N, CA, C and O atoms as a DFTB+ gen file, in Angstrom:
264 C
 N C O
     1  1       0.921      -1.303       0.186
     2  2       0.021       0.190      -0.019
     3  2       0.835       1.295       0.058
     4  3       1.745       1.285       0.886
     5  1       0.651       2.353      -0.737
     6  2       1.091       3.476      -0.714
     7  2       0.482       4.441      -0.042
     8  3      -0.693       4.213       0.249
     9  1       1.020       5.640       0.353
    10  2       0.263       6.439       1.133
    11  2       1.176       7.629       1.089
    12  3       2.356       7.589       0.743
    13  1       0.457       8.776       1.505
    14  2       1.546      10.229       1.886
    15  2       0.177      10.994       2.568
    16  3      -1.040      10.840       2.461
    17  1       1.100      11.926       3.347
    18  2       0.402      12.909       4.100
    19  2       0.549      14.344       3.750
    20  3       1.520      14.725       3.097
    21  1      -0.300      15.085       4.125
    22  2      -0.248      16.578       3.564
    23  2       0.335      17.227       4.819
    24  3       0.365      16.879       6.000
    25  1       0.779      18.269       4.167
    26  2       1.437      19.098       5.468
    27  2       0.563      19.614       6.531
    28  3       1.078      20.012       7.576
    29  1      -0.601      19.641       6.380
    30  2      -1.634      20.351       7.150
    31  2      -1.866      18.774       8.123
    32  3      -1.851      18.787       9.354
    33  1      -2.041      17.682       7.423
    34  2      -1.978      16.428       8.488
    35  2      -0.719      16.256       9.410
    36  3      -0.827      15.688      10.497
    37  1       0.484      16.756       8.957
    38  2       1.512      16.659       9.898
    39  2       1.452      17.738      11.063
    40  3       1.873      17.491      12.194
    41  1       0.955      18.821      10.735
    42  2       1.096      20.226      11.411
    43  2      -0.118      19.279      12.671
    44  3       0.111      19.405      13.874
    45  1      -0.906      18.704      12.360
    46  2      -2.218      18.243      13.407
    47  2      -1.609      17.058      13.925
    48  3      -1.744      16.868      15.133
    49  1      -0.903      16.140      13.188
    50  2      -0.378      15.259      13.926
    51  2       0.715      15.646      15.260
    52  3       0.702      15.103      16.365
    53  1       1.548      16.629      14.842
    54  2       2.688      16.960      15.837
    55  2       1.890      17.951      17.313
    56  3       2.541      18.331      18.286
    57  1       0.587      18.160      17.143
    58  2      -0.205      18.738      18.075
    59  2      -0.658      17.620      18.963
    60  3      -0.802      17.918      20.149
    61  1      -0.927      16.293      18.575
    62  2      -1.398      15.521      19.347
    63  2      -0.627      14.902      20.727
    64  3       0.602      14.962      20.777
    65  1      -1.288      14.391      21.684
    66  2      -0.444      14.240      22.597
    67  2       0.678      12.959      22.384
    68  3       0.532      12.289      21.361
    69  1       1.657      12.643      23.203
    70  2       2.613      11.352      22.817
    71  2       1.836      10.435      22.611
    72  3       1.809       9.859      21.523
    73  1       1.105      10.141      23.546
    74  2       0.518       8.556      23.697
    75  2      -0.341       8.464      22.452
    76  3      -0.432       7.331      21.979
    77  1      -0.882       9.281      21.933
    78  2      -1.641       9.163      20.664
    79  2      -0.960       9.081      19.356
    80  3      -1.362       8.433      18.390
    81  1       0.385       9.984      19.435
    82  2       0.990       9.894      17.882
    83  2       1.524       8.388      18.211
    84  3       1.881       7.758      17.215
    85  1       1.621       7.777      19.365
    86  2       2.496       6.251      19.322
    87  2       1.294       5.384      18.976
    88  3       1.595       4.297      18.483
    89  1       0.041       5.625      19.124
    90  2      -1.289       4.830      18.905
    91  2      -1.140       4.958      17.633
    92  3      -0.951       3.855      17.121
    93  1      -1.138       6.035      16.688
    94  2      -1.457       6.406      15.465
    95  2      -0.300       5.836      14.578
    96  3      -0.535       5.407      13.448
    97  1       1.125       5.843      15.192
    98  2       1.999       5.031      14.486
    99  2       1.885       3.414      14.326
   100  3       2.381       2.743      13.421
   101  1       1.065       2.929      15.487
   102  2       0.954       1.542      15.732
   103  2      -0.305       1.168      14.373
   104  3      -0.275       0.178      13.641
   105  1      -1.172       2.111      14.354
   106  2      -2.429       1.912      13.693
   107  2      -1.943       2.169      12.234
   108  3      -2.448       1.462      11.361
   109  1      -1.067       3.053      11.892
   110  2      -0.414       2.899      10.487
   111  2       0.408       1.731      10.015
   112  3       0.406       1.329       8.851
   113  1       1.069       1.243      10.943
   114  2       1.836      -0.051      10.470
   115  2       1.038      -1.267      10.392
   116  3       1.450      -2.264       9.799
   117  1      -0.247      -1.205      11.053
   118  2      -1.196      -2.268      10.917
   119  2      -1.829      -2.102       9.583
   120  3      -1.897      -3.025       8.772
   121  1      -2.302      -0.880       9.368
   122  2      -2.702      -0.676       8.005
   123  2      -1.938      -0.990       6.691
   124  3      -2.397      -1.163       5.562
   125  1      -0.835      -1.015       7.065
   126  2       0.621      -1.322       6.011
   127  2       0.500      -2.649       5.891
   128  3       0.721      -3.117       4.773
   129  1       0.179      -3.433       6.831
   130  2       0.627      -4.783       7.054
   131  2      -0.692      -5.642       6.550
   132  3      -0.586      -6.556       5.733
   133  1      -1.831      -5.276       7.082
   134  2      -3.231      -5.721       7.128
   135  2      -4.546      -4.985       7.227
   136  3      -5.403      -5.104       8.103
   137  1      -4.545      -4.009       5.899
   138  2      -5.736      -3.079       5.767
   139  2      -6.951      -3.493       6.396
   140  3      -7.667      -2.675       6.974
   141  1      -7.231      -4.711       6.323
   142  2      -8.573      -5.302       6.951
   143  2      -8.795      -5.578       7.956
   144  3      -9.904      -5.974       8.316
   145  1      -7.647      -5.428       8.813
   146  2      -7.757      -5.763      10.391
   147  2      -8.927      -5.199      11.042
   148  3      -9.204      -4.003      10.958
   149  1      -9.608      -6.037      11.683
   150  2     -11.011      -5.588      12.405
   151  2     -10.776      -4.334      13.342
   152  3     -11.639      -3.460      13.413
   153  1      -9.595      -4.257      14.061
   154  2      -9.510      -3.268      15.044
   155  2      -9.513      -1.899      14.477
   156  3      -9.789      -0.903      15.145
   157  1      -9.156      -1.883      13.052
   158  2      -8.918      -0.428      12.609
   159  2     -10.239       0.023      12.552
   160  3     -10.267       1.253      12.591
   161  1     -11.714      -0.660      12.448
   162  2     -12.838      -0.110      12.030
   163  2     -12.654       0.866      10.704
   164  3     -12.867       2.067      10.869
   165  1     -12.335       0.474       9.630
   166  2     -12.623       1.340       8.427
   167  2     -13.914       1.661       8.150
   168  3     -14.726       0.737       8.106
   169  1     -14.326       2.928       7.926
   170  2     -15.550       3.142       7.634
   171  2     -15.718       4.152       6.673
   172  3     -15.068       5.185       6.833
   173  1     -16.410       4.059       5.778
   174  2     -16.625       5.168       4.620
   175  2     -17.381       6.310       5.289
   176  3     -18.360       5.905       5.915
   177  1     -17.189       7.634       5.324
   178  2     -17.648       8.656       5.939
   179  2     -18.223       9.524       4.748
   180  3     -18.472      10.686       5.070
   181  1     -18.428       9.253       3.706
   182  2     -18.982      10.331       2.574
   183  2     -19.615       9.080       1.652
   184  3     -19.188       7.958       1.379
   185  1     -20.897       9.847       1.287
   186  2     -21.459       8.919       0.100
   187  2     -21.020       9.192      -1.208
   188  3     -21.027       8.165      -1.887
   189  1     -20.659      10.141      -1.787
   190  2     -19.716      10.128      -2.957
   191  2     -18.318      10.092      -2.946
   192  3     -17.720       9.358      -3.732
   193  1     -17.593      10.970      -1.954
   194  2     -15.973      10.682      -2.219
   195  2     -15.649       9.588      -1.491
   196  3     -16.339       9.116      -0.587
   197  1     -14.302       9.062      -1.986
   198  2     -13.929       7.924      -1.112
   199  2     -13.007       8.323      -0.177
   200  3     -11.788       8.171      -0.253
   201  1     -13.796       8.971       0.936
   202  2     -13.387       9.303       2.144
   203  2     -13.732       8.459       3.443
   204  3     -14.862       8.366       3.921
   205  1     -12.672       7.903       3.902
   206  2     -12.783       6.903       5.157
   207  2     -12.172       7.349       6.292
   208  3     -11.344       8.260       6.296
   209  1     -12.627       6.612       7.479
   210  2     -11.816       6.780       8.627
   211  2     -11.148       5.449       9.242
   212  3     -11.447       4.326       8.835
   213  1     -10.391       5.648      10.070
   214  2      -9.886       4.252      10.561
   215  2      -9.768       4.916      12.249
   216  3      -9.623       6.099      12.560
   217  1      -9.865       3.924      13.002
   218  2      -9.844       4.354      14.381
   219  2      -8.321       3.996      15.255
   220  3      -7.868       2.878      15.500
   221  1      -7.855       5.064      15.541
   222  2      -6.480       5.203      16.189
   223  2      -6.780       4.907      17.721
   224  3      -6.024       4.177      18.362
   225  1      -7.774       5.427      18.226
   226  2      -7.921       4.857      19.862
   227  2      -9.599       5.222      20.074
   228  3     -10.195       5.622      19.074
   229  1     -10.225       5.110      21.136
   230  2     -11.515       5.446      21.082
   231  2     -11.820       6.936      20.948
   232  3     -12.963       7.197      20.572
   233  1     -11.143       7.778      21.147
   234  2     -11.650       8.706      21.218
   235  2     -10.712       9.746      19.888
   236  3     -10.879      10.957      19.741
   237  1      -9.916       9.023      19.201
   238  2      -9.377       9.386      17.823
   239  2      -9.427       8.827      16.566
   240  3      -9.067       7.650      16.527
   241  1      -9.772       9.333      15.517
   242  2      -9.715       8.771      14.331
   243  2      -9.046       9.459      13.283
   244  3      -9.021      10.686      13.374
   245  1      -8.369       8.790      12.075
   246  2      -7.566       9.286      11.359
   247  2      -8.510       9.167       9.996
   248  3      -9.094       8.091       9.865
   249  1      -8.705      10.132       9.014
   250  2      -9.353      10.420       7.734
   251  2      -8.469      10.230       6.643
   252  3      -7.280      10.520       6.784
   253  1      -8.919       9.759       5.526
   254  2      -8.193       9.524       4.472
   255  2      -8.918       9.174       3.359
   256  3      -9.956       8.524       3.490
   257  1      -8.383       9.628       1.931
   258  2      -8.893       9.190       0.754
   259  2      -8.387       8.128       0.219
   260  3      -7.160       8.028       0.229
   261  1      -9.092       7.203      -0.305
   262  2      -8.841       5.701      -0.601
   263  2      -8.687       6.020      -2.444
   264  3      -8.467       5.087      -3.216
């Protein structure tokens, strides 16, 4: 899987608490290894655009275009 992040994403990422950044890294590695892993809770969030969310923790999700 190929991915890239925008400068806006990195700015928001660096504002996260260290614990959440660690969980985000773990989720990203899991996406790269097994995008269908059930713990990620991939969910389509827009009816027309290929916009999806993935769970980082109970209170944090990441958005991305597929």
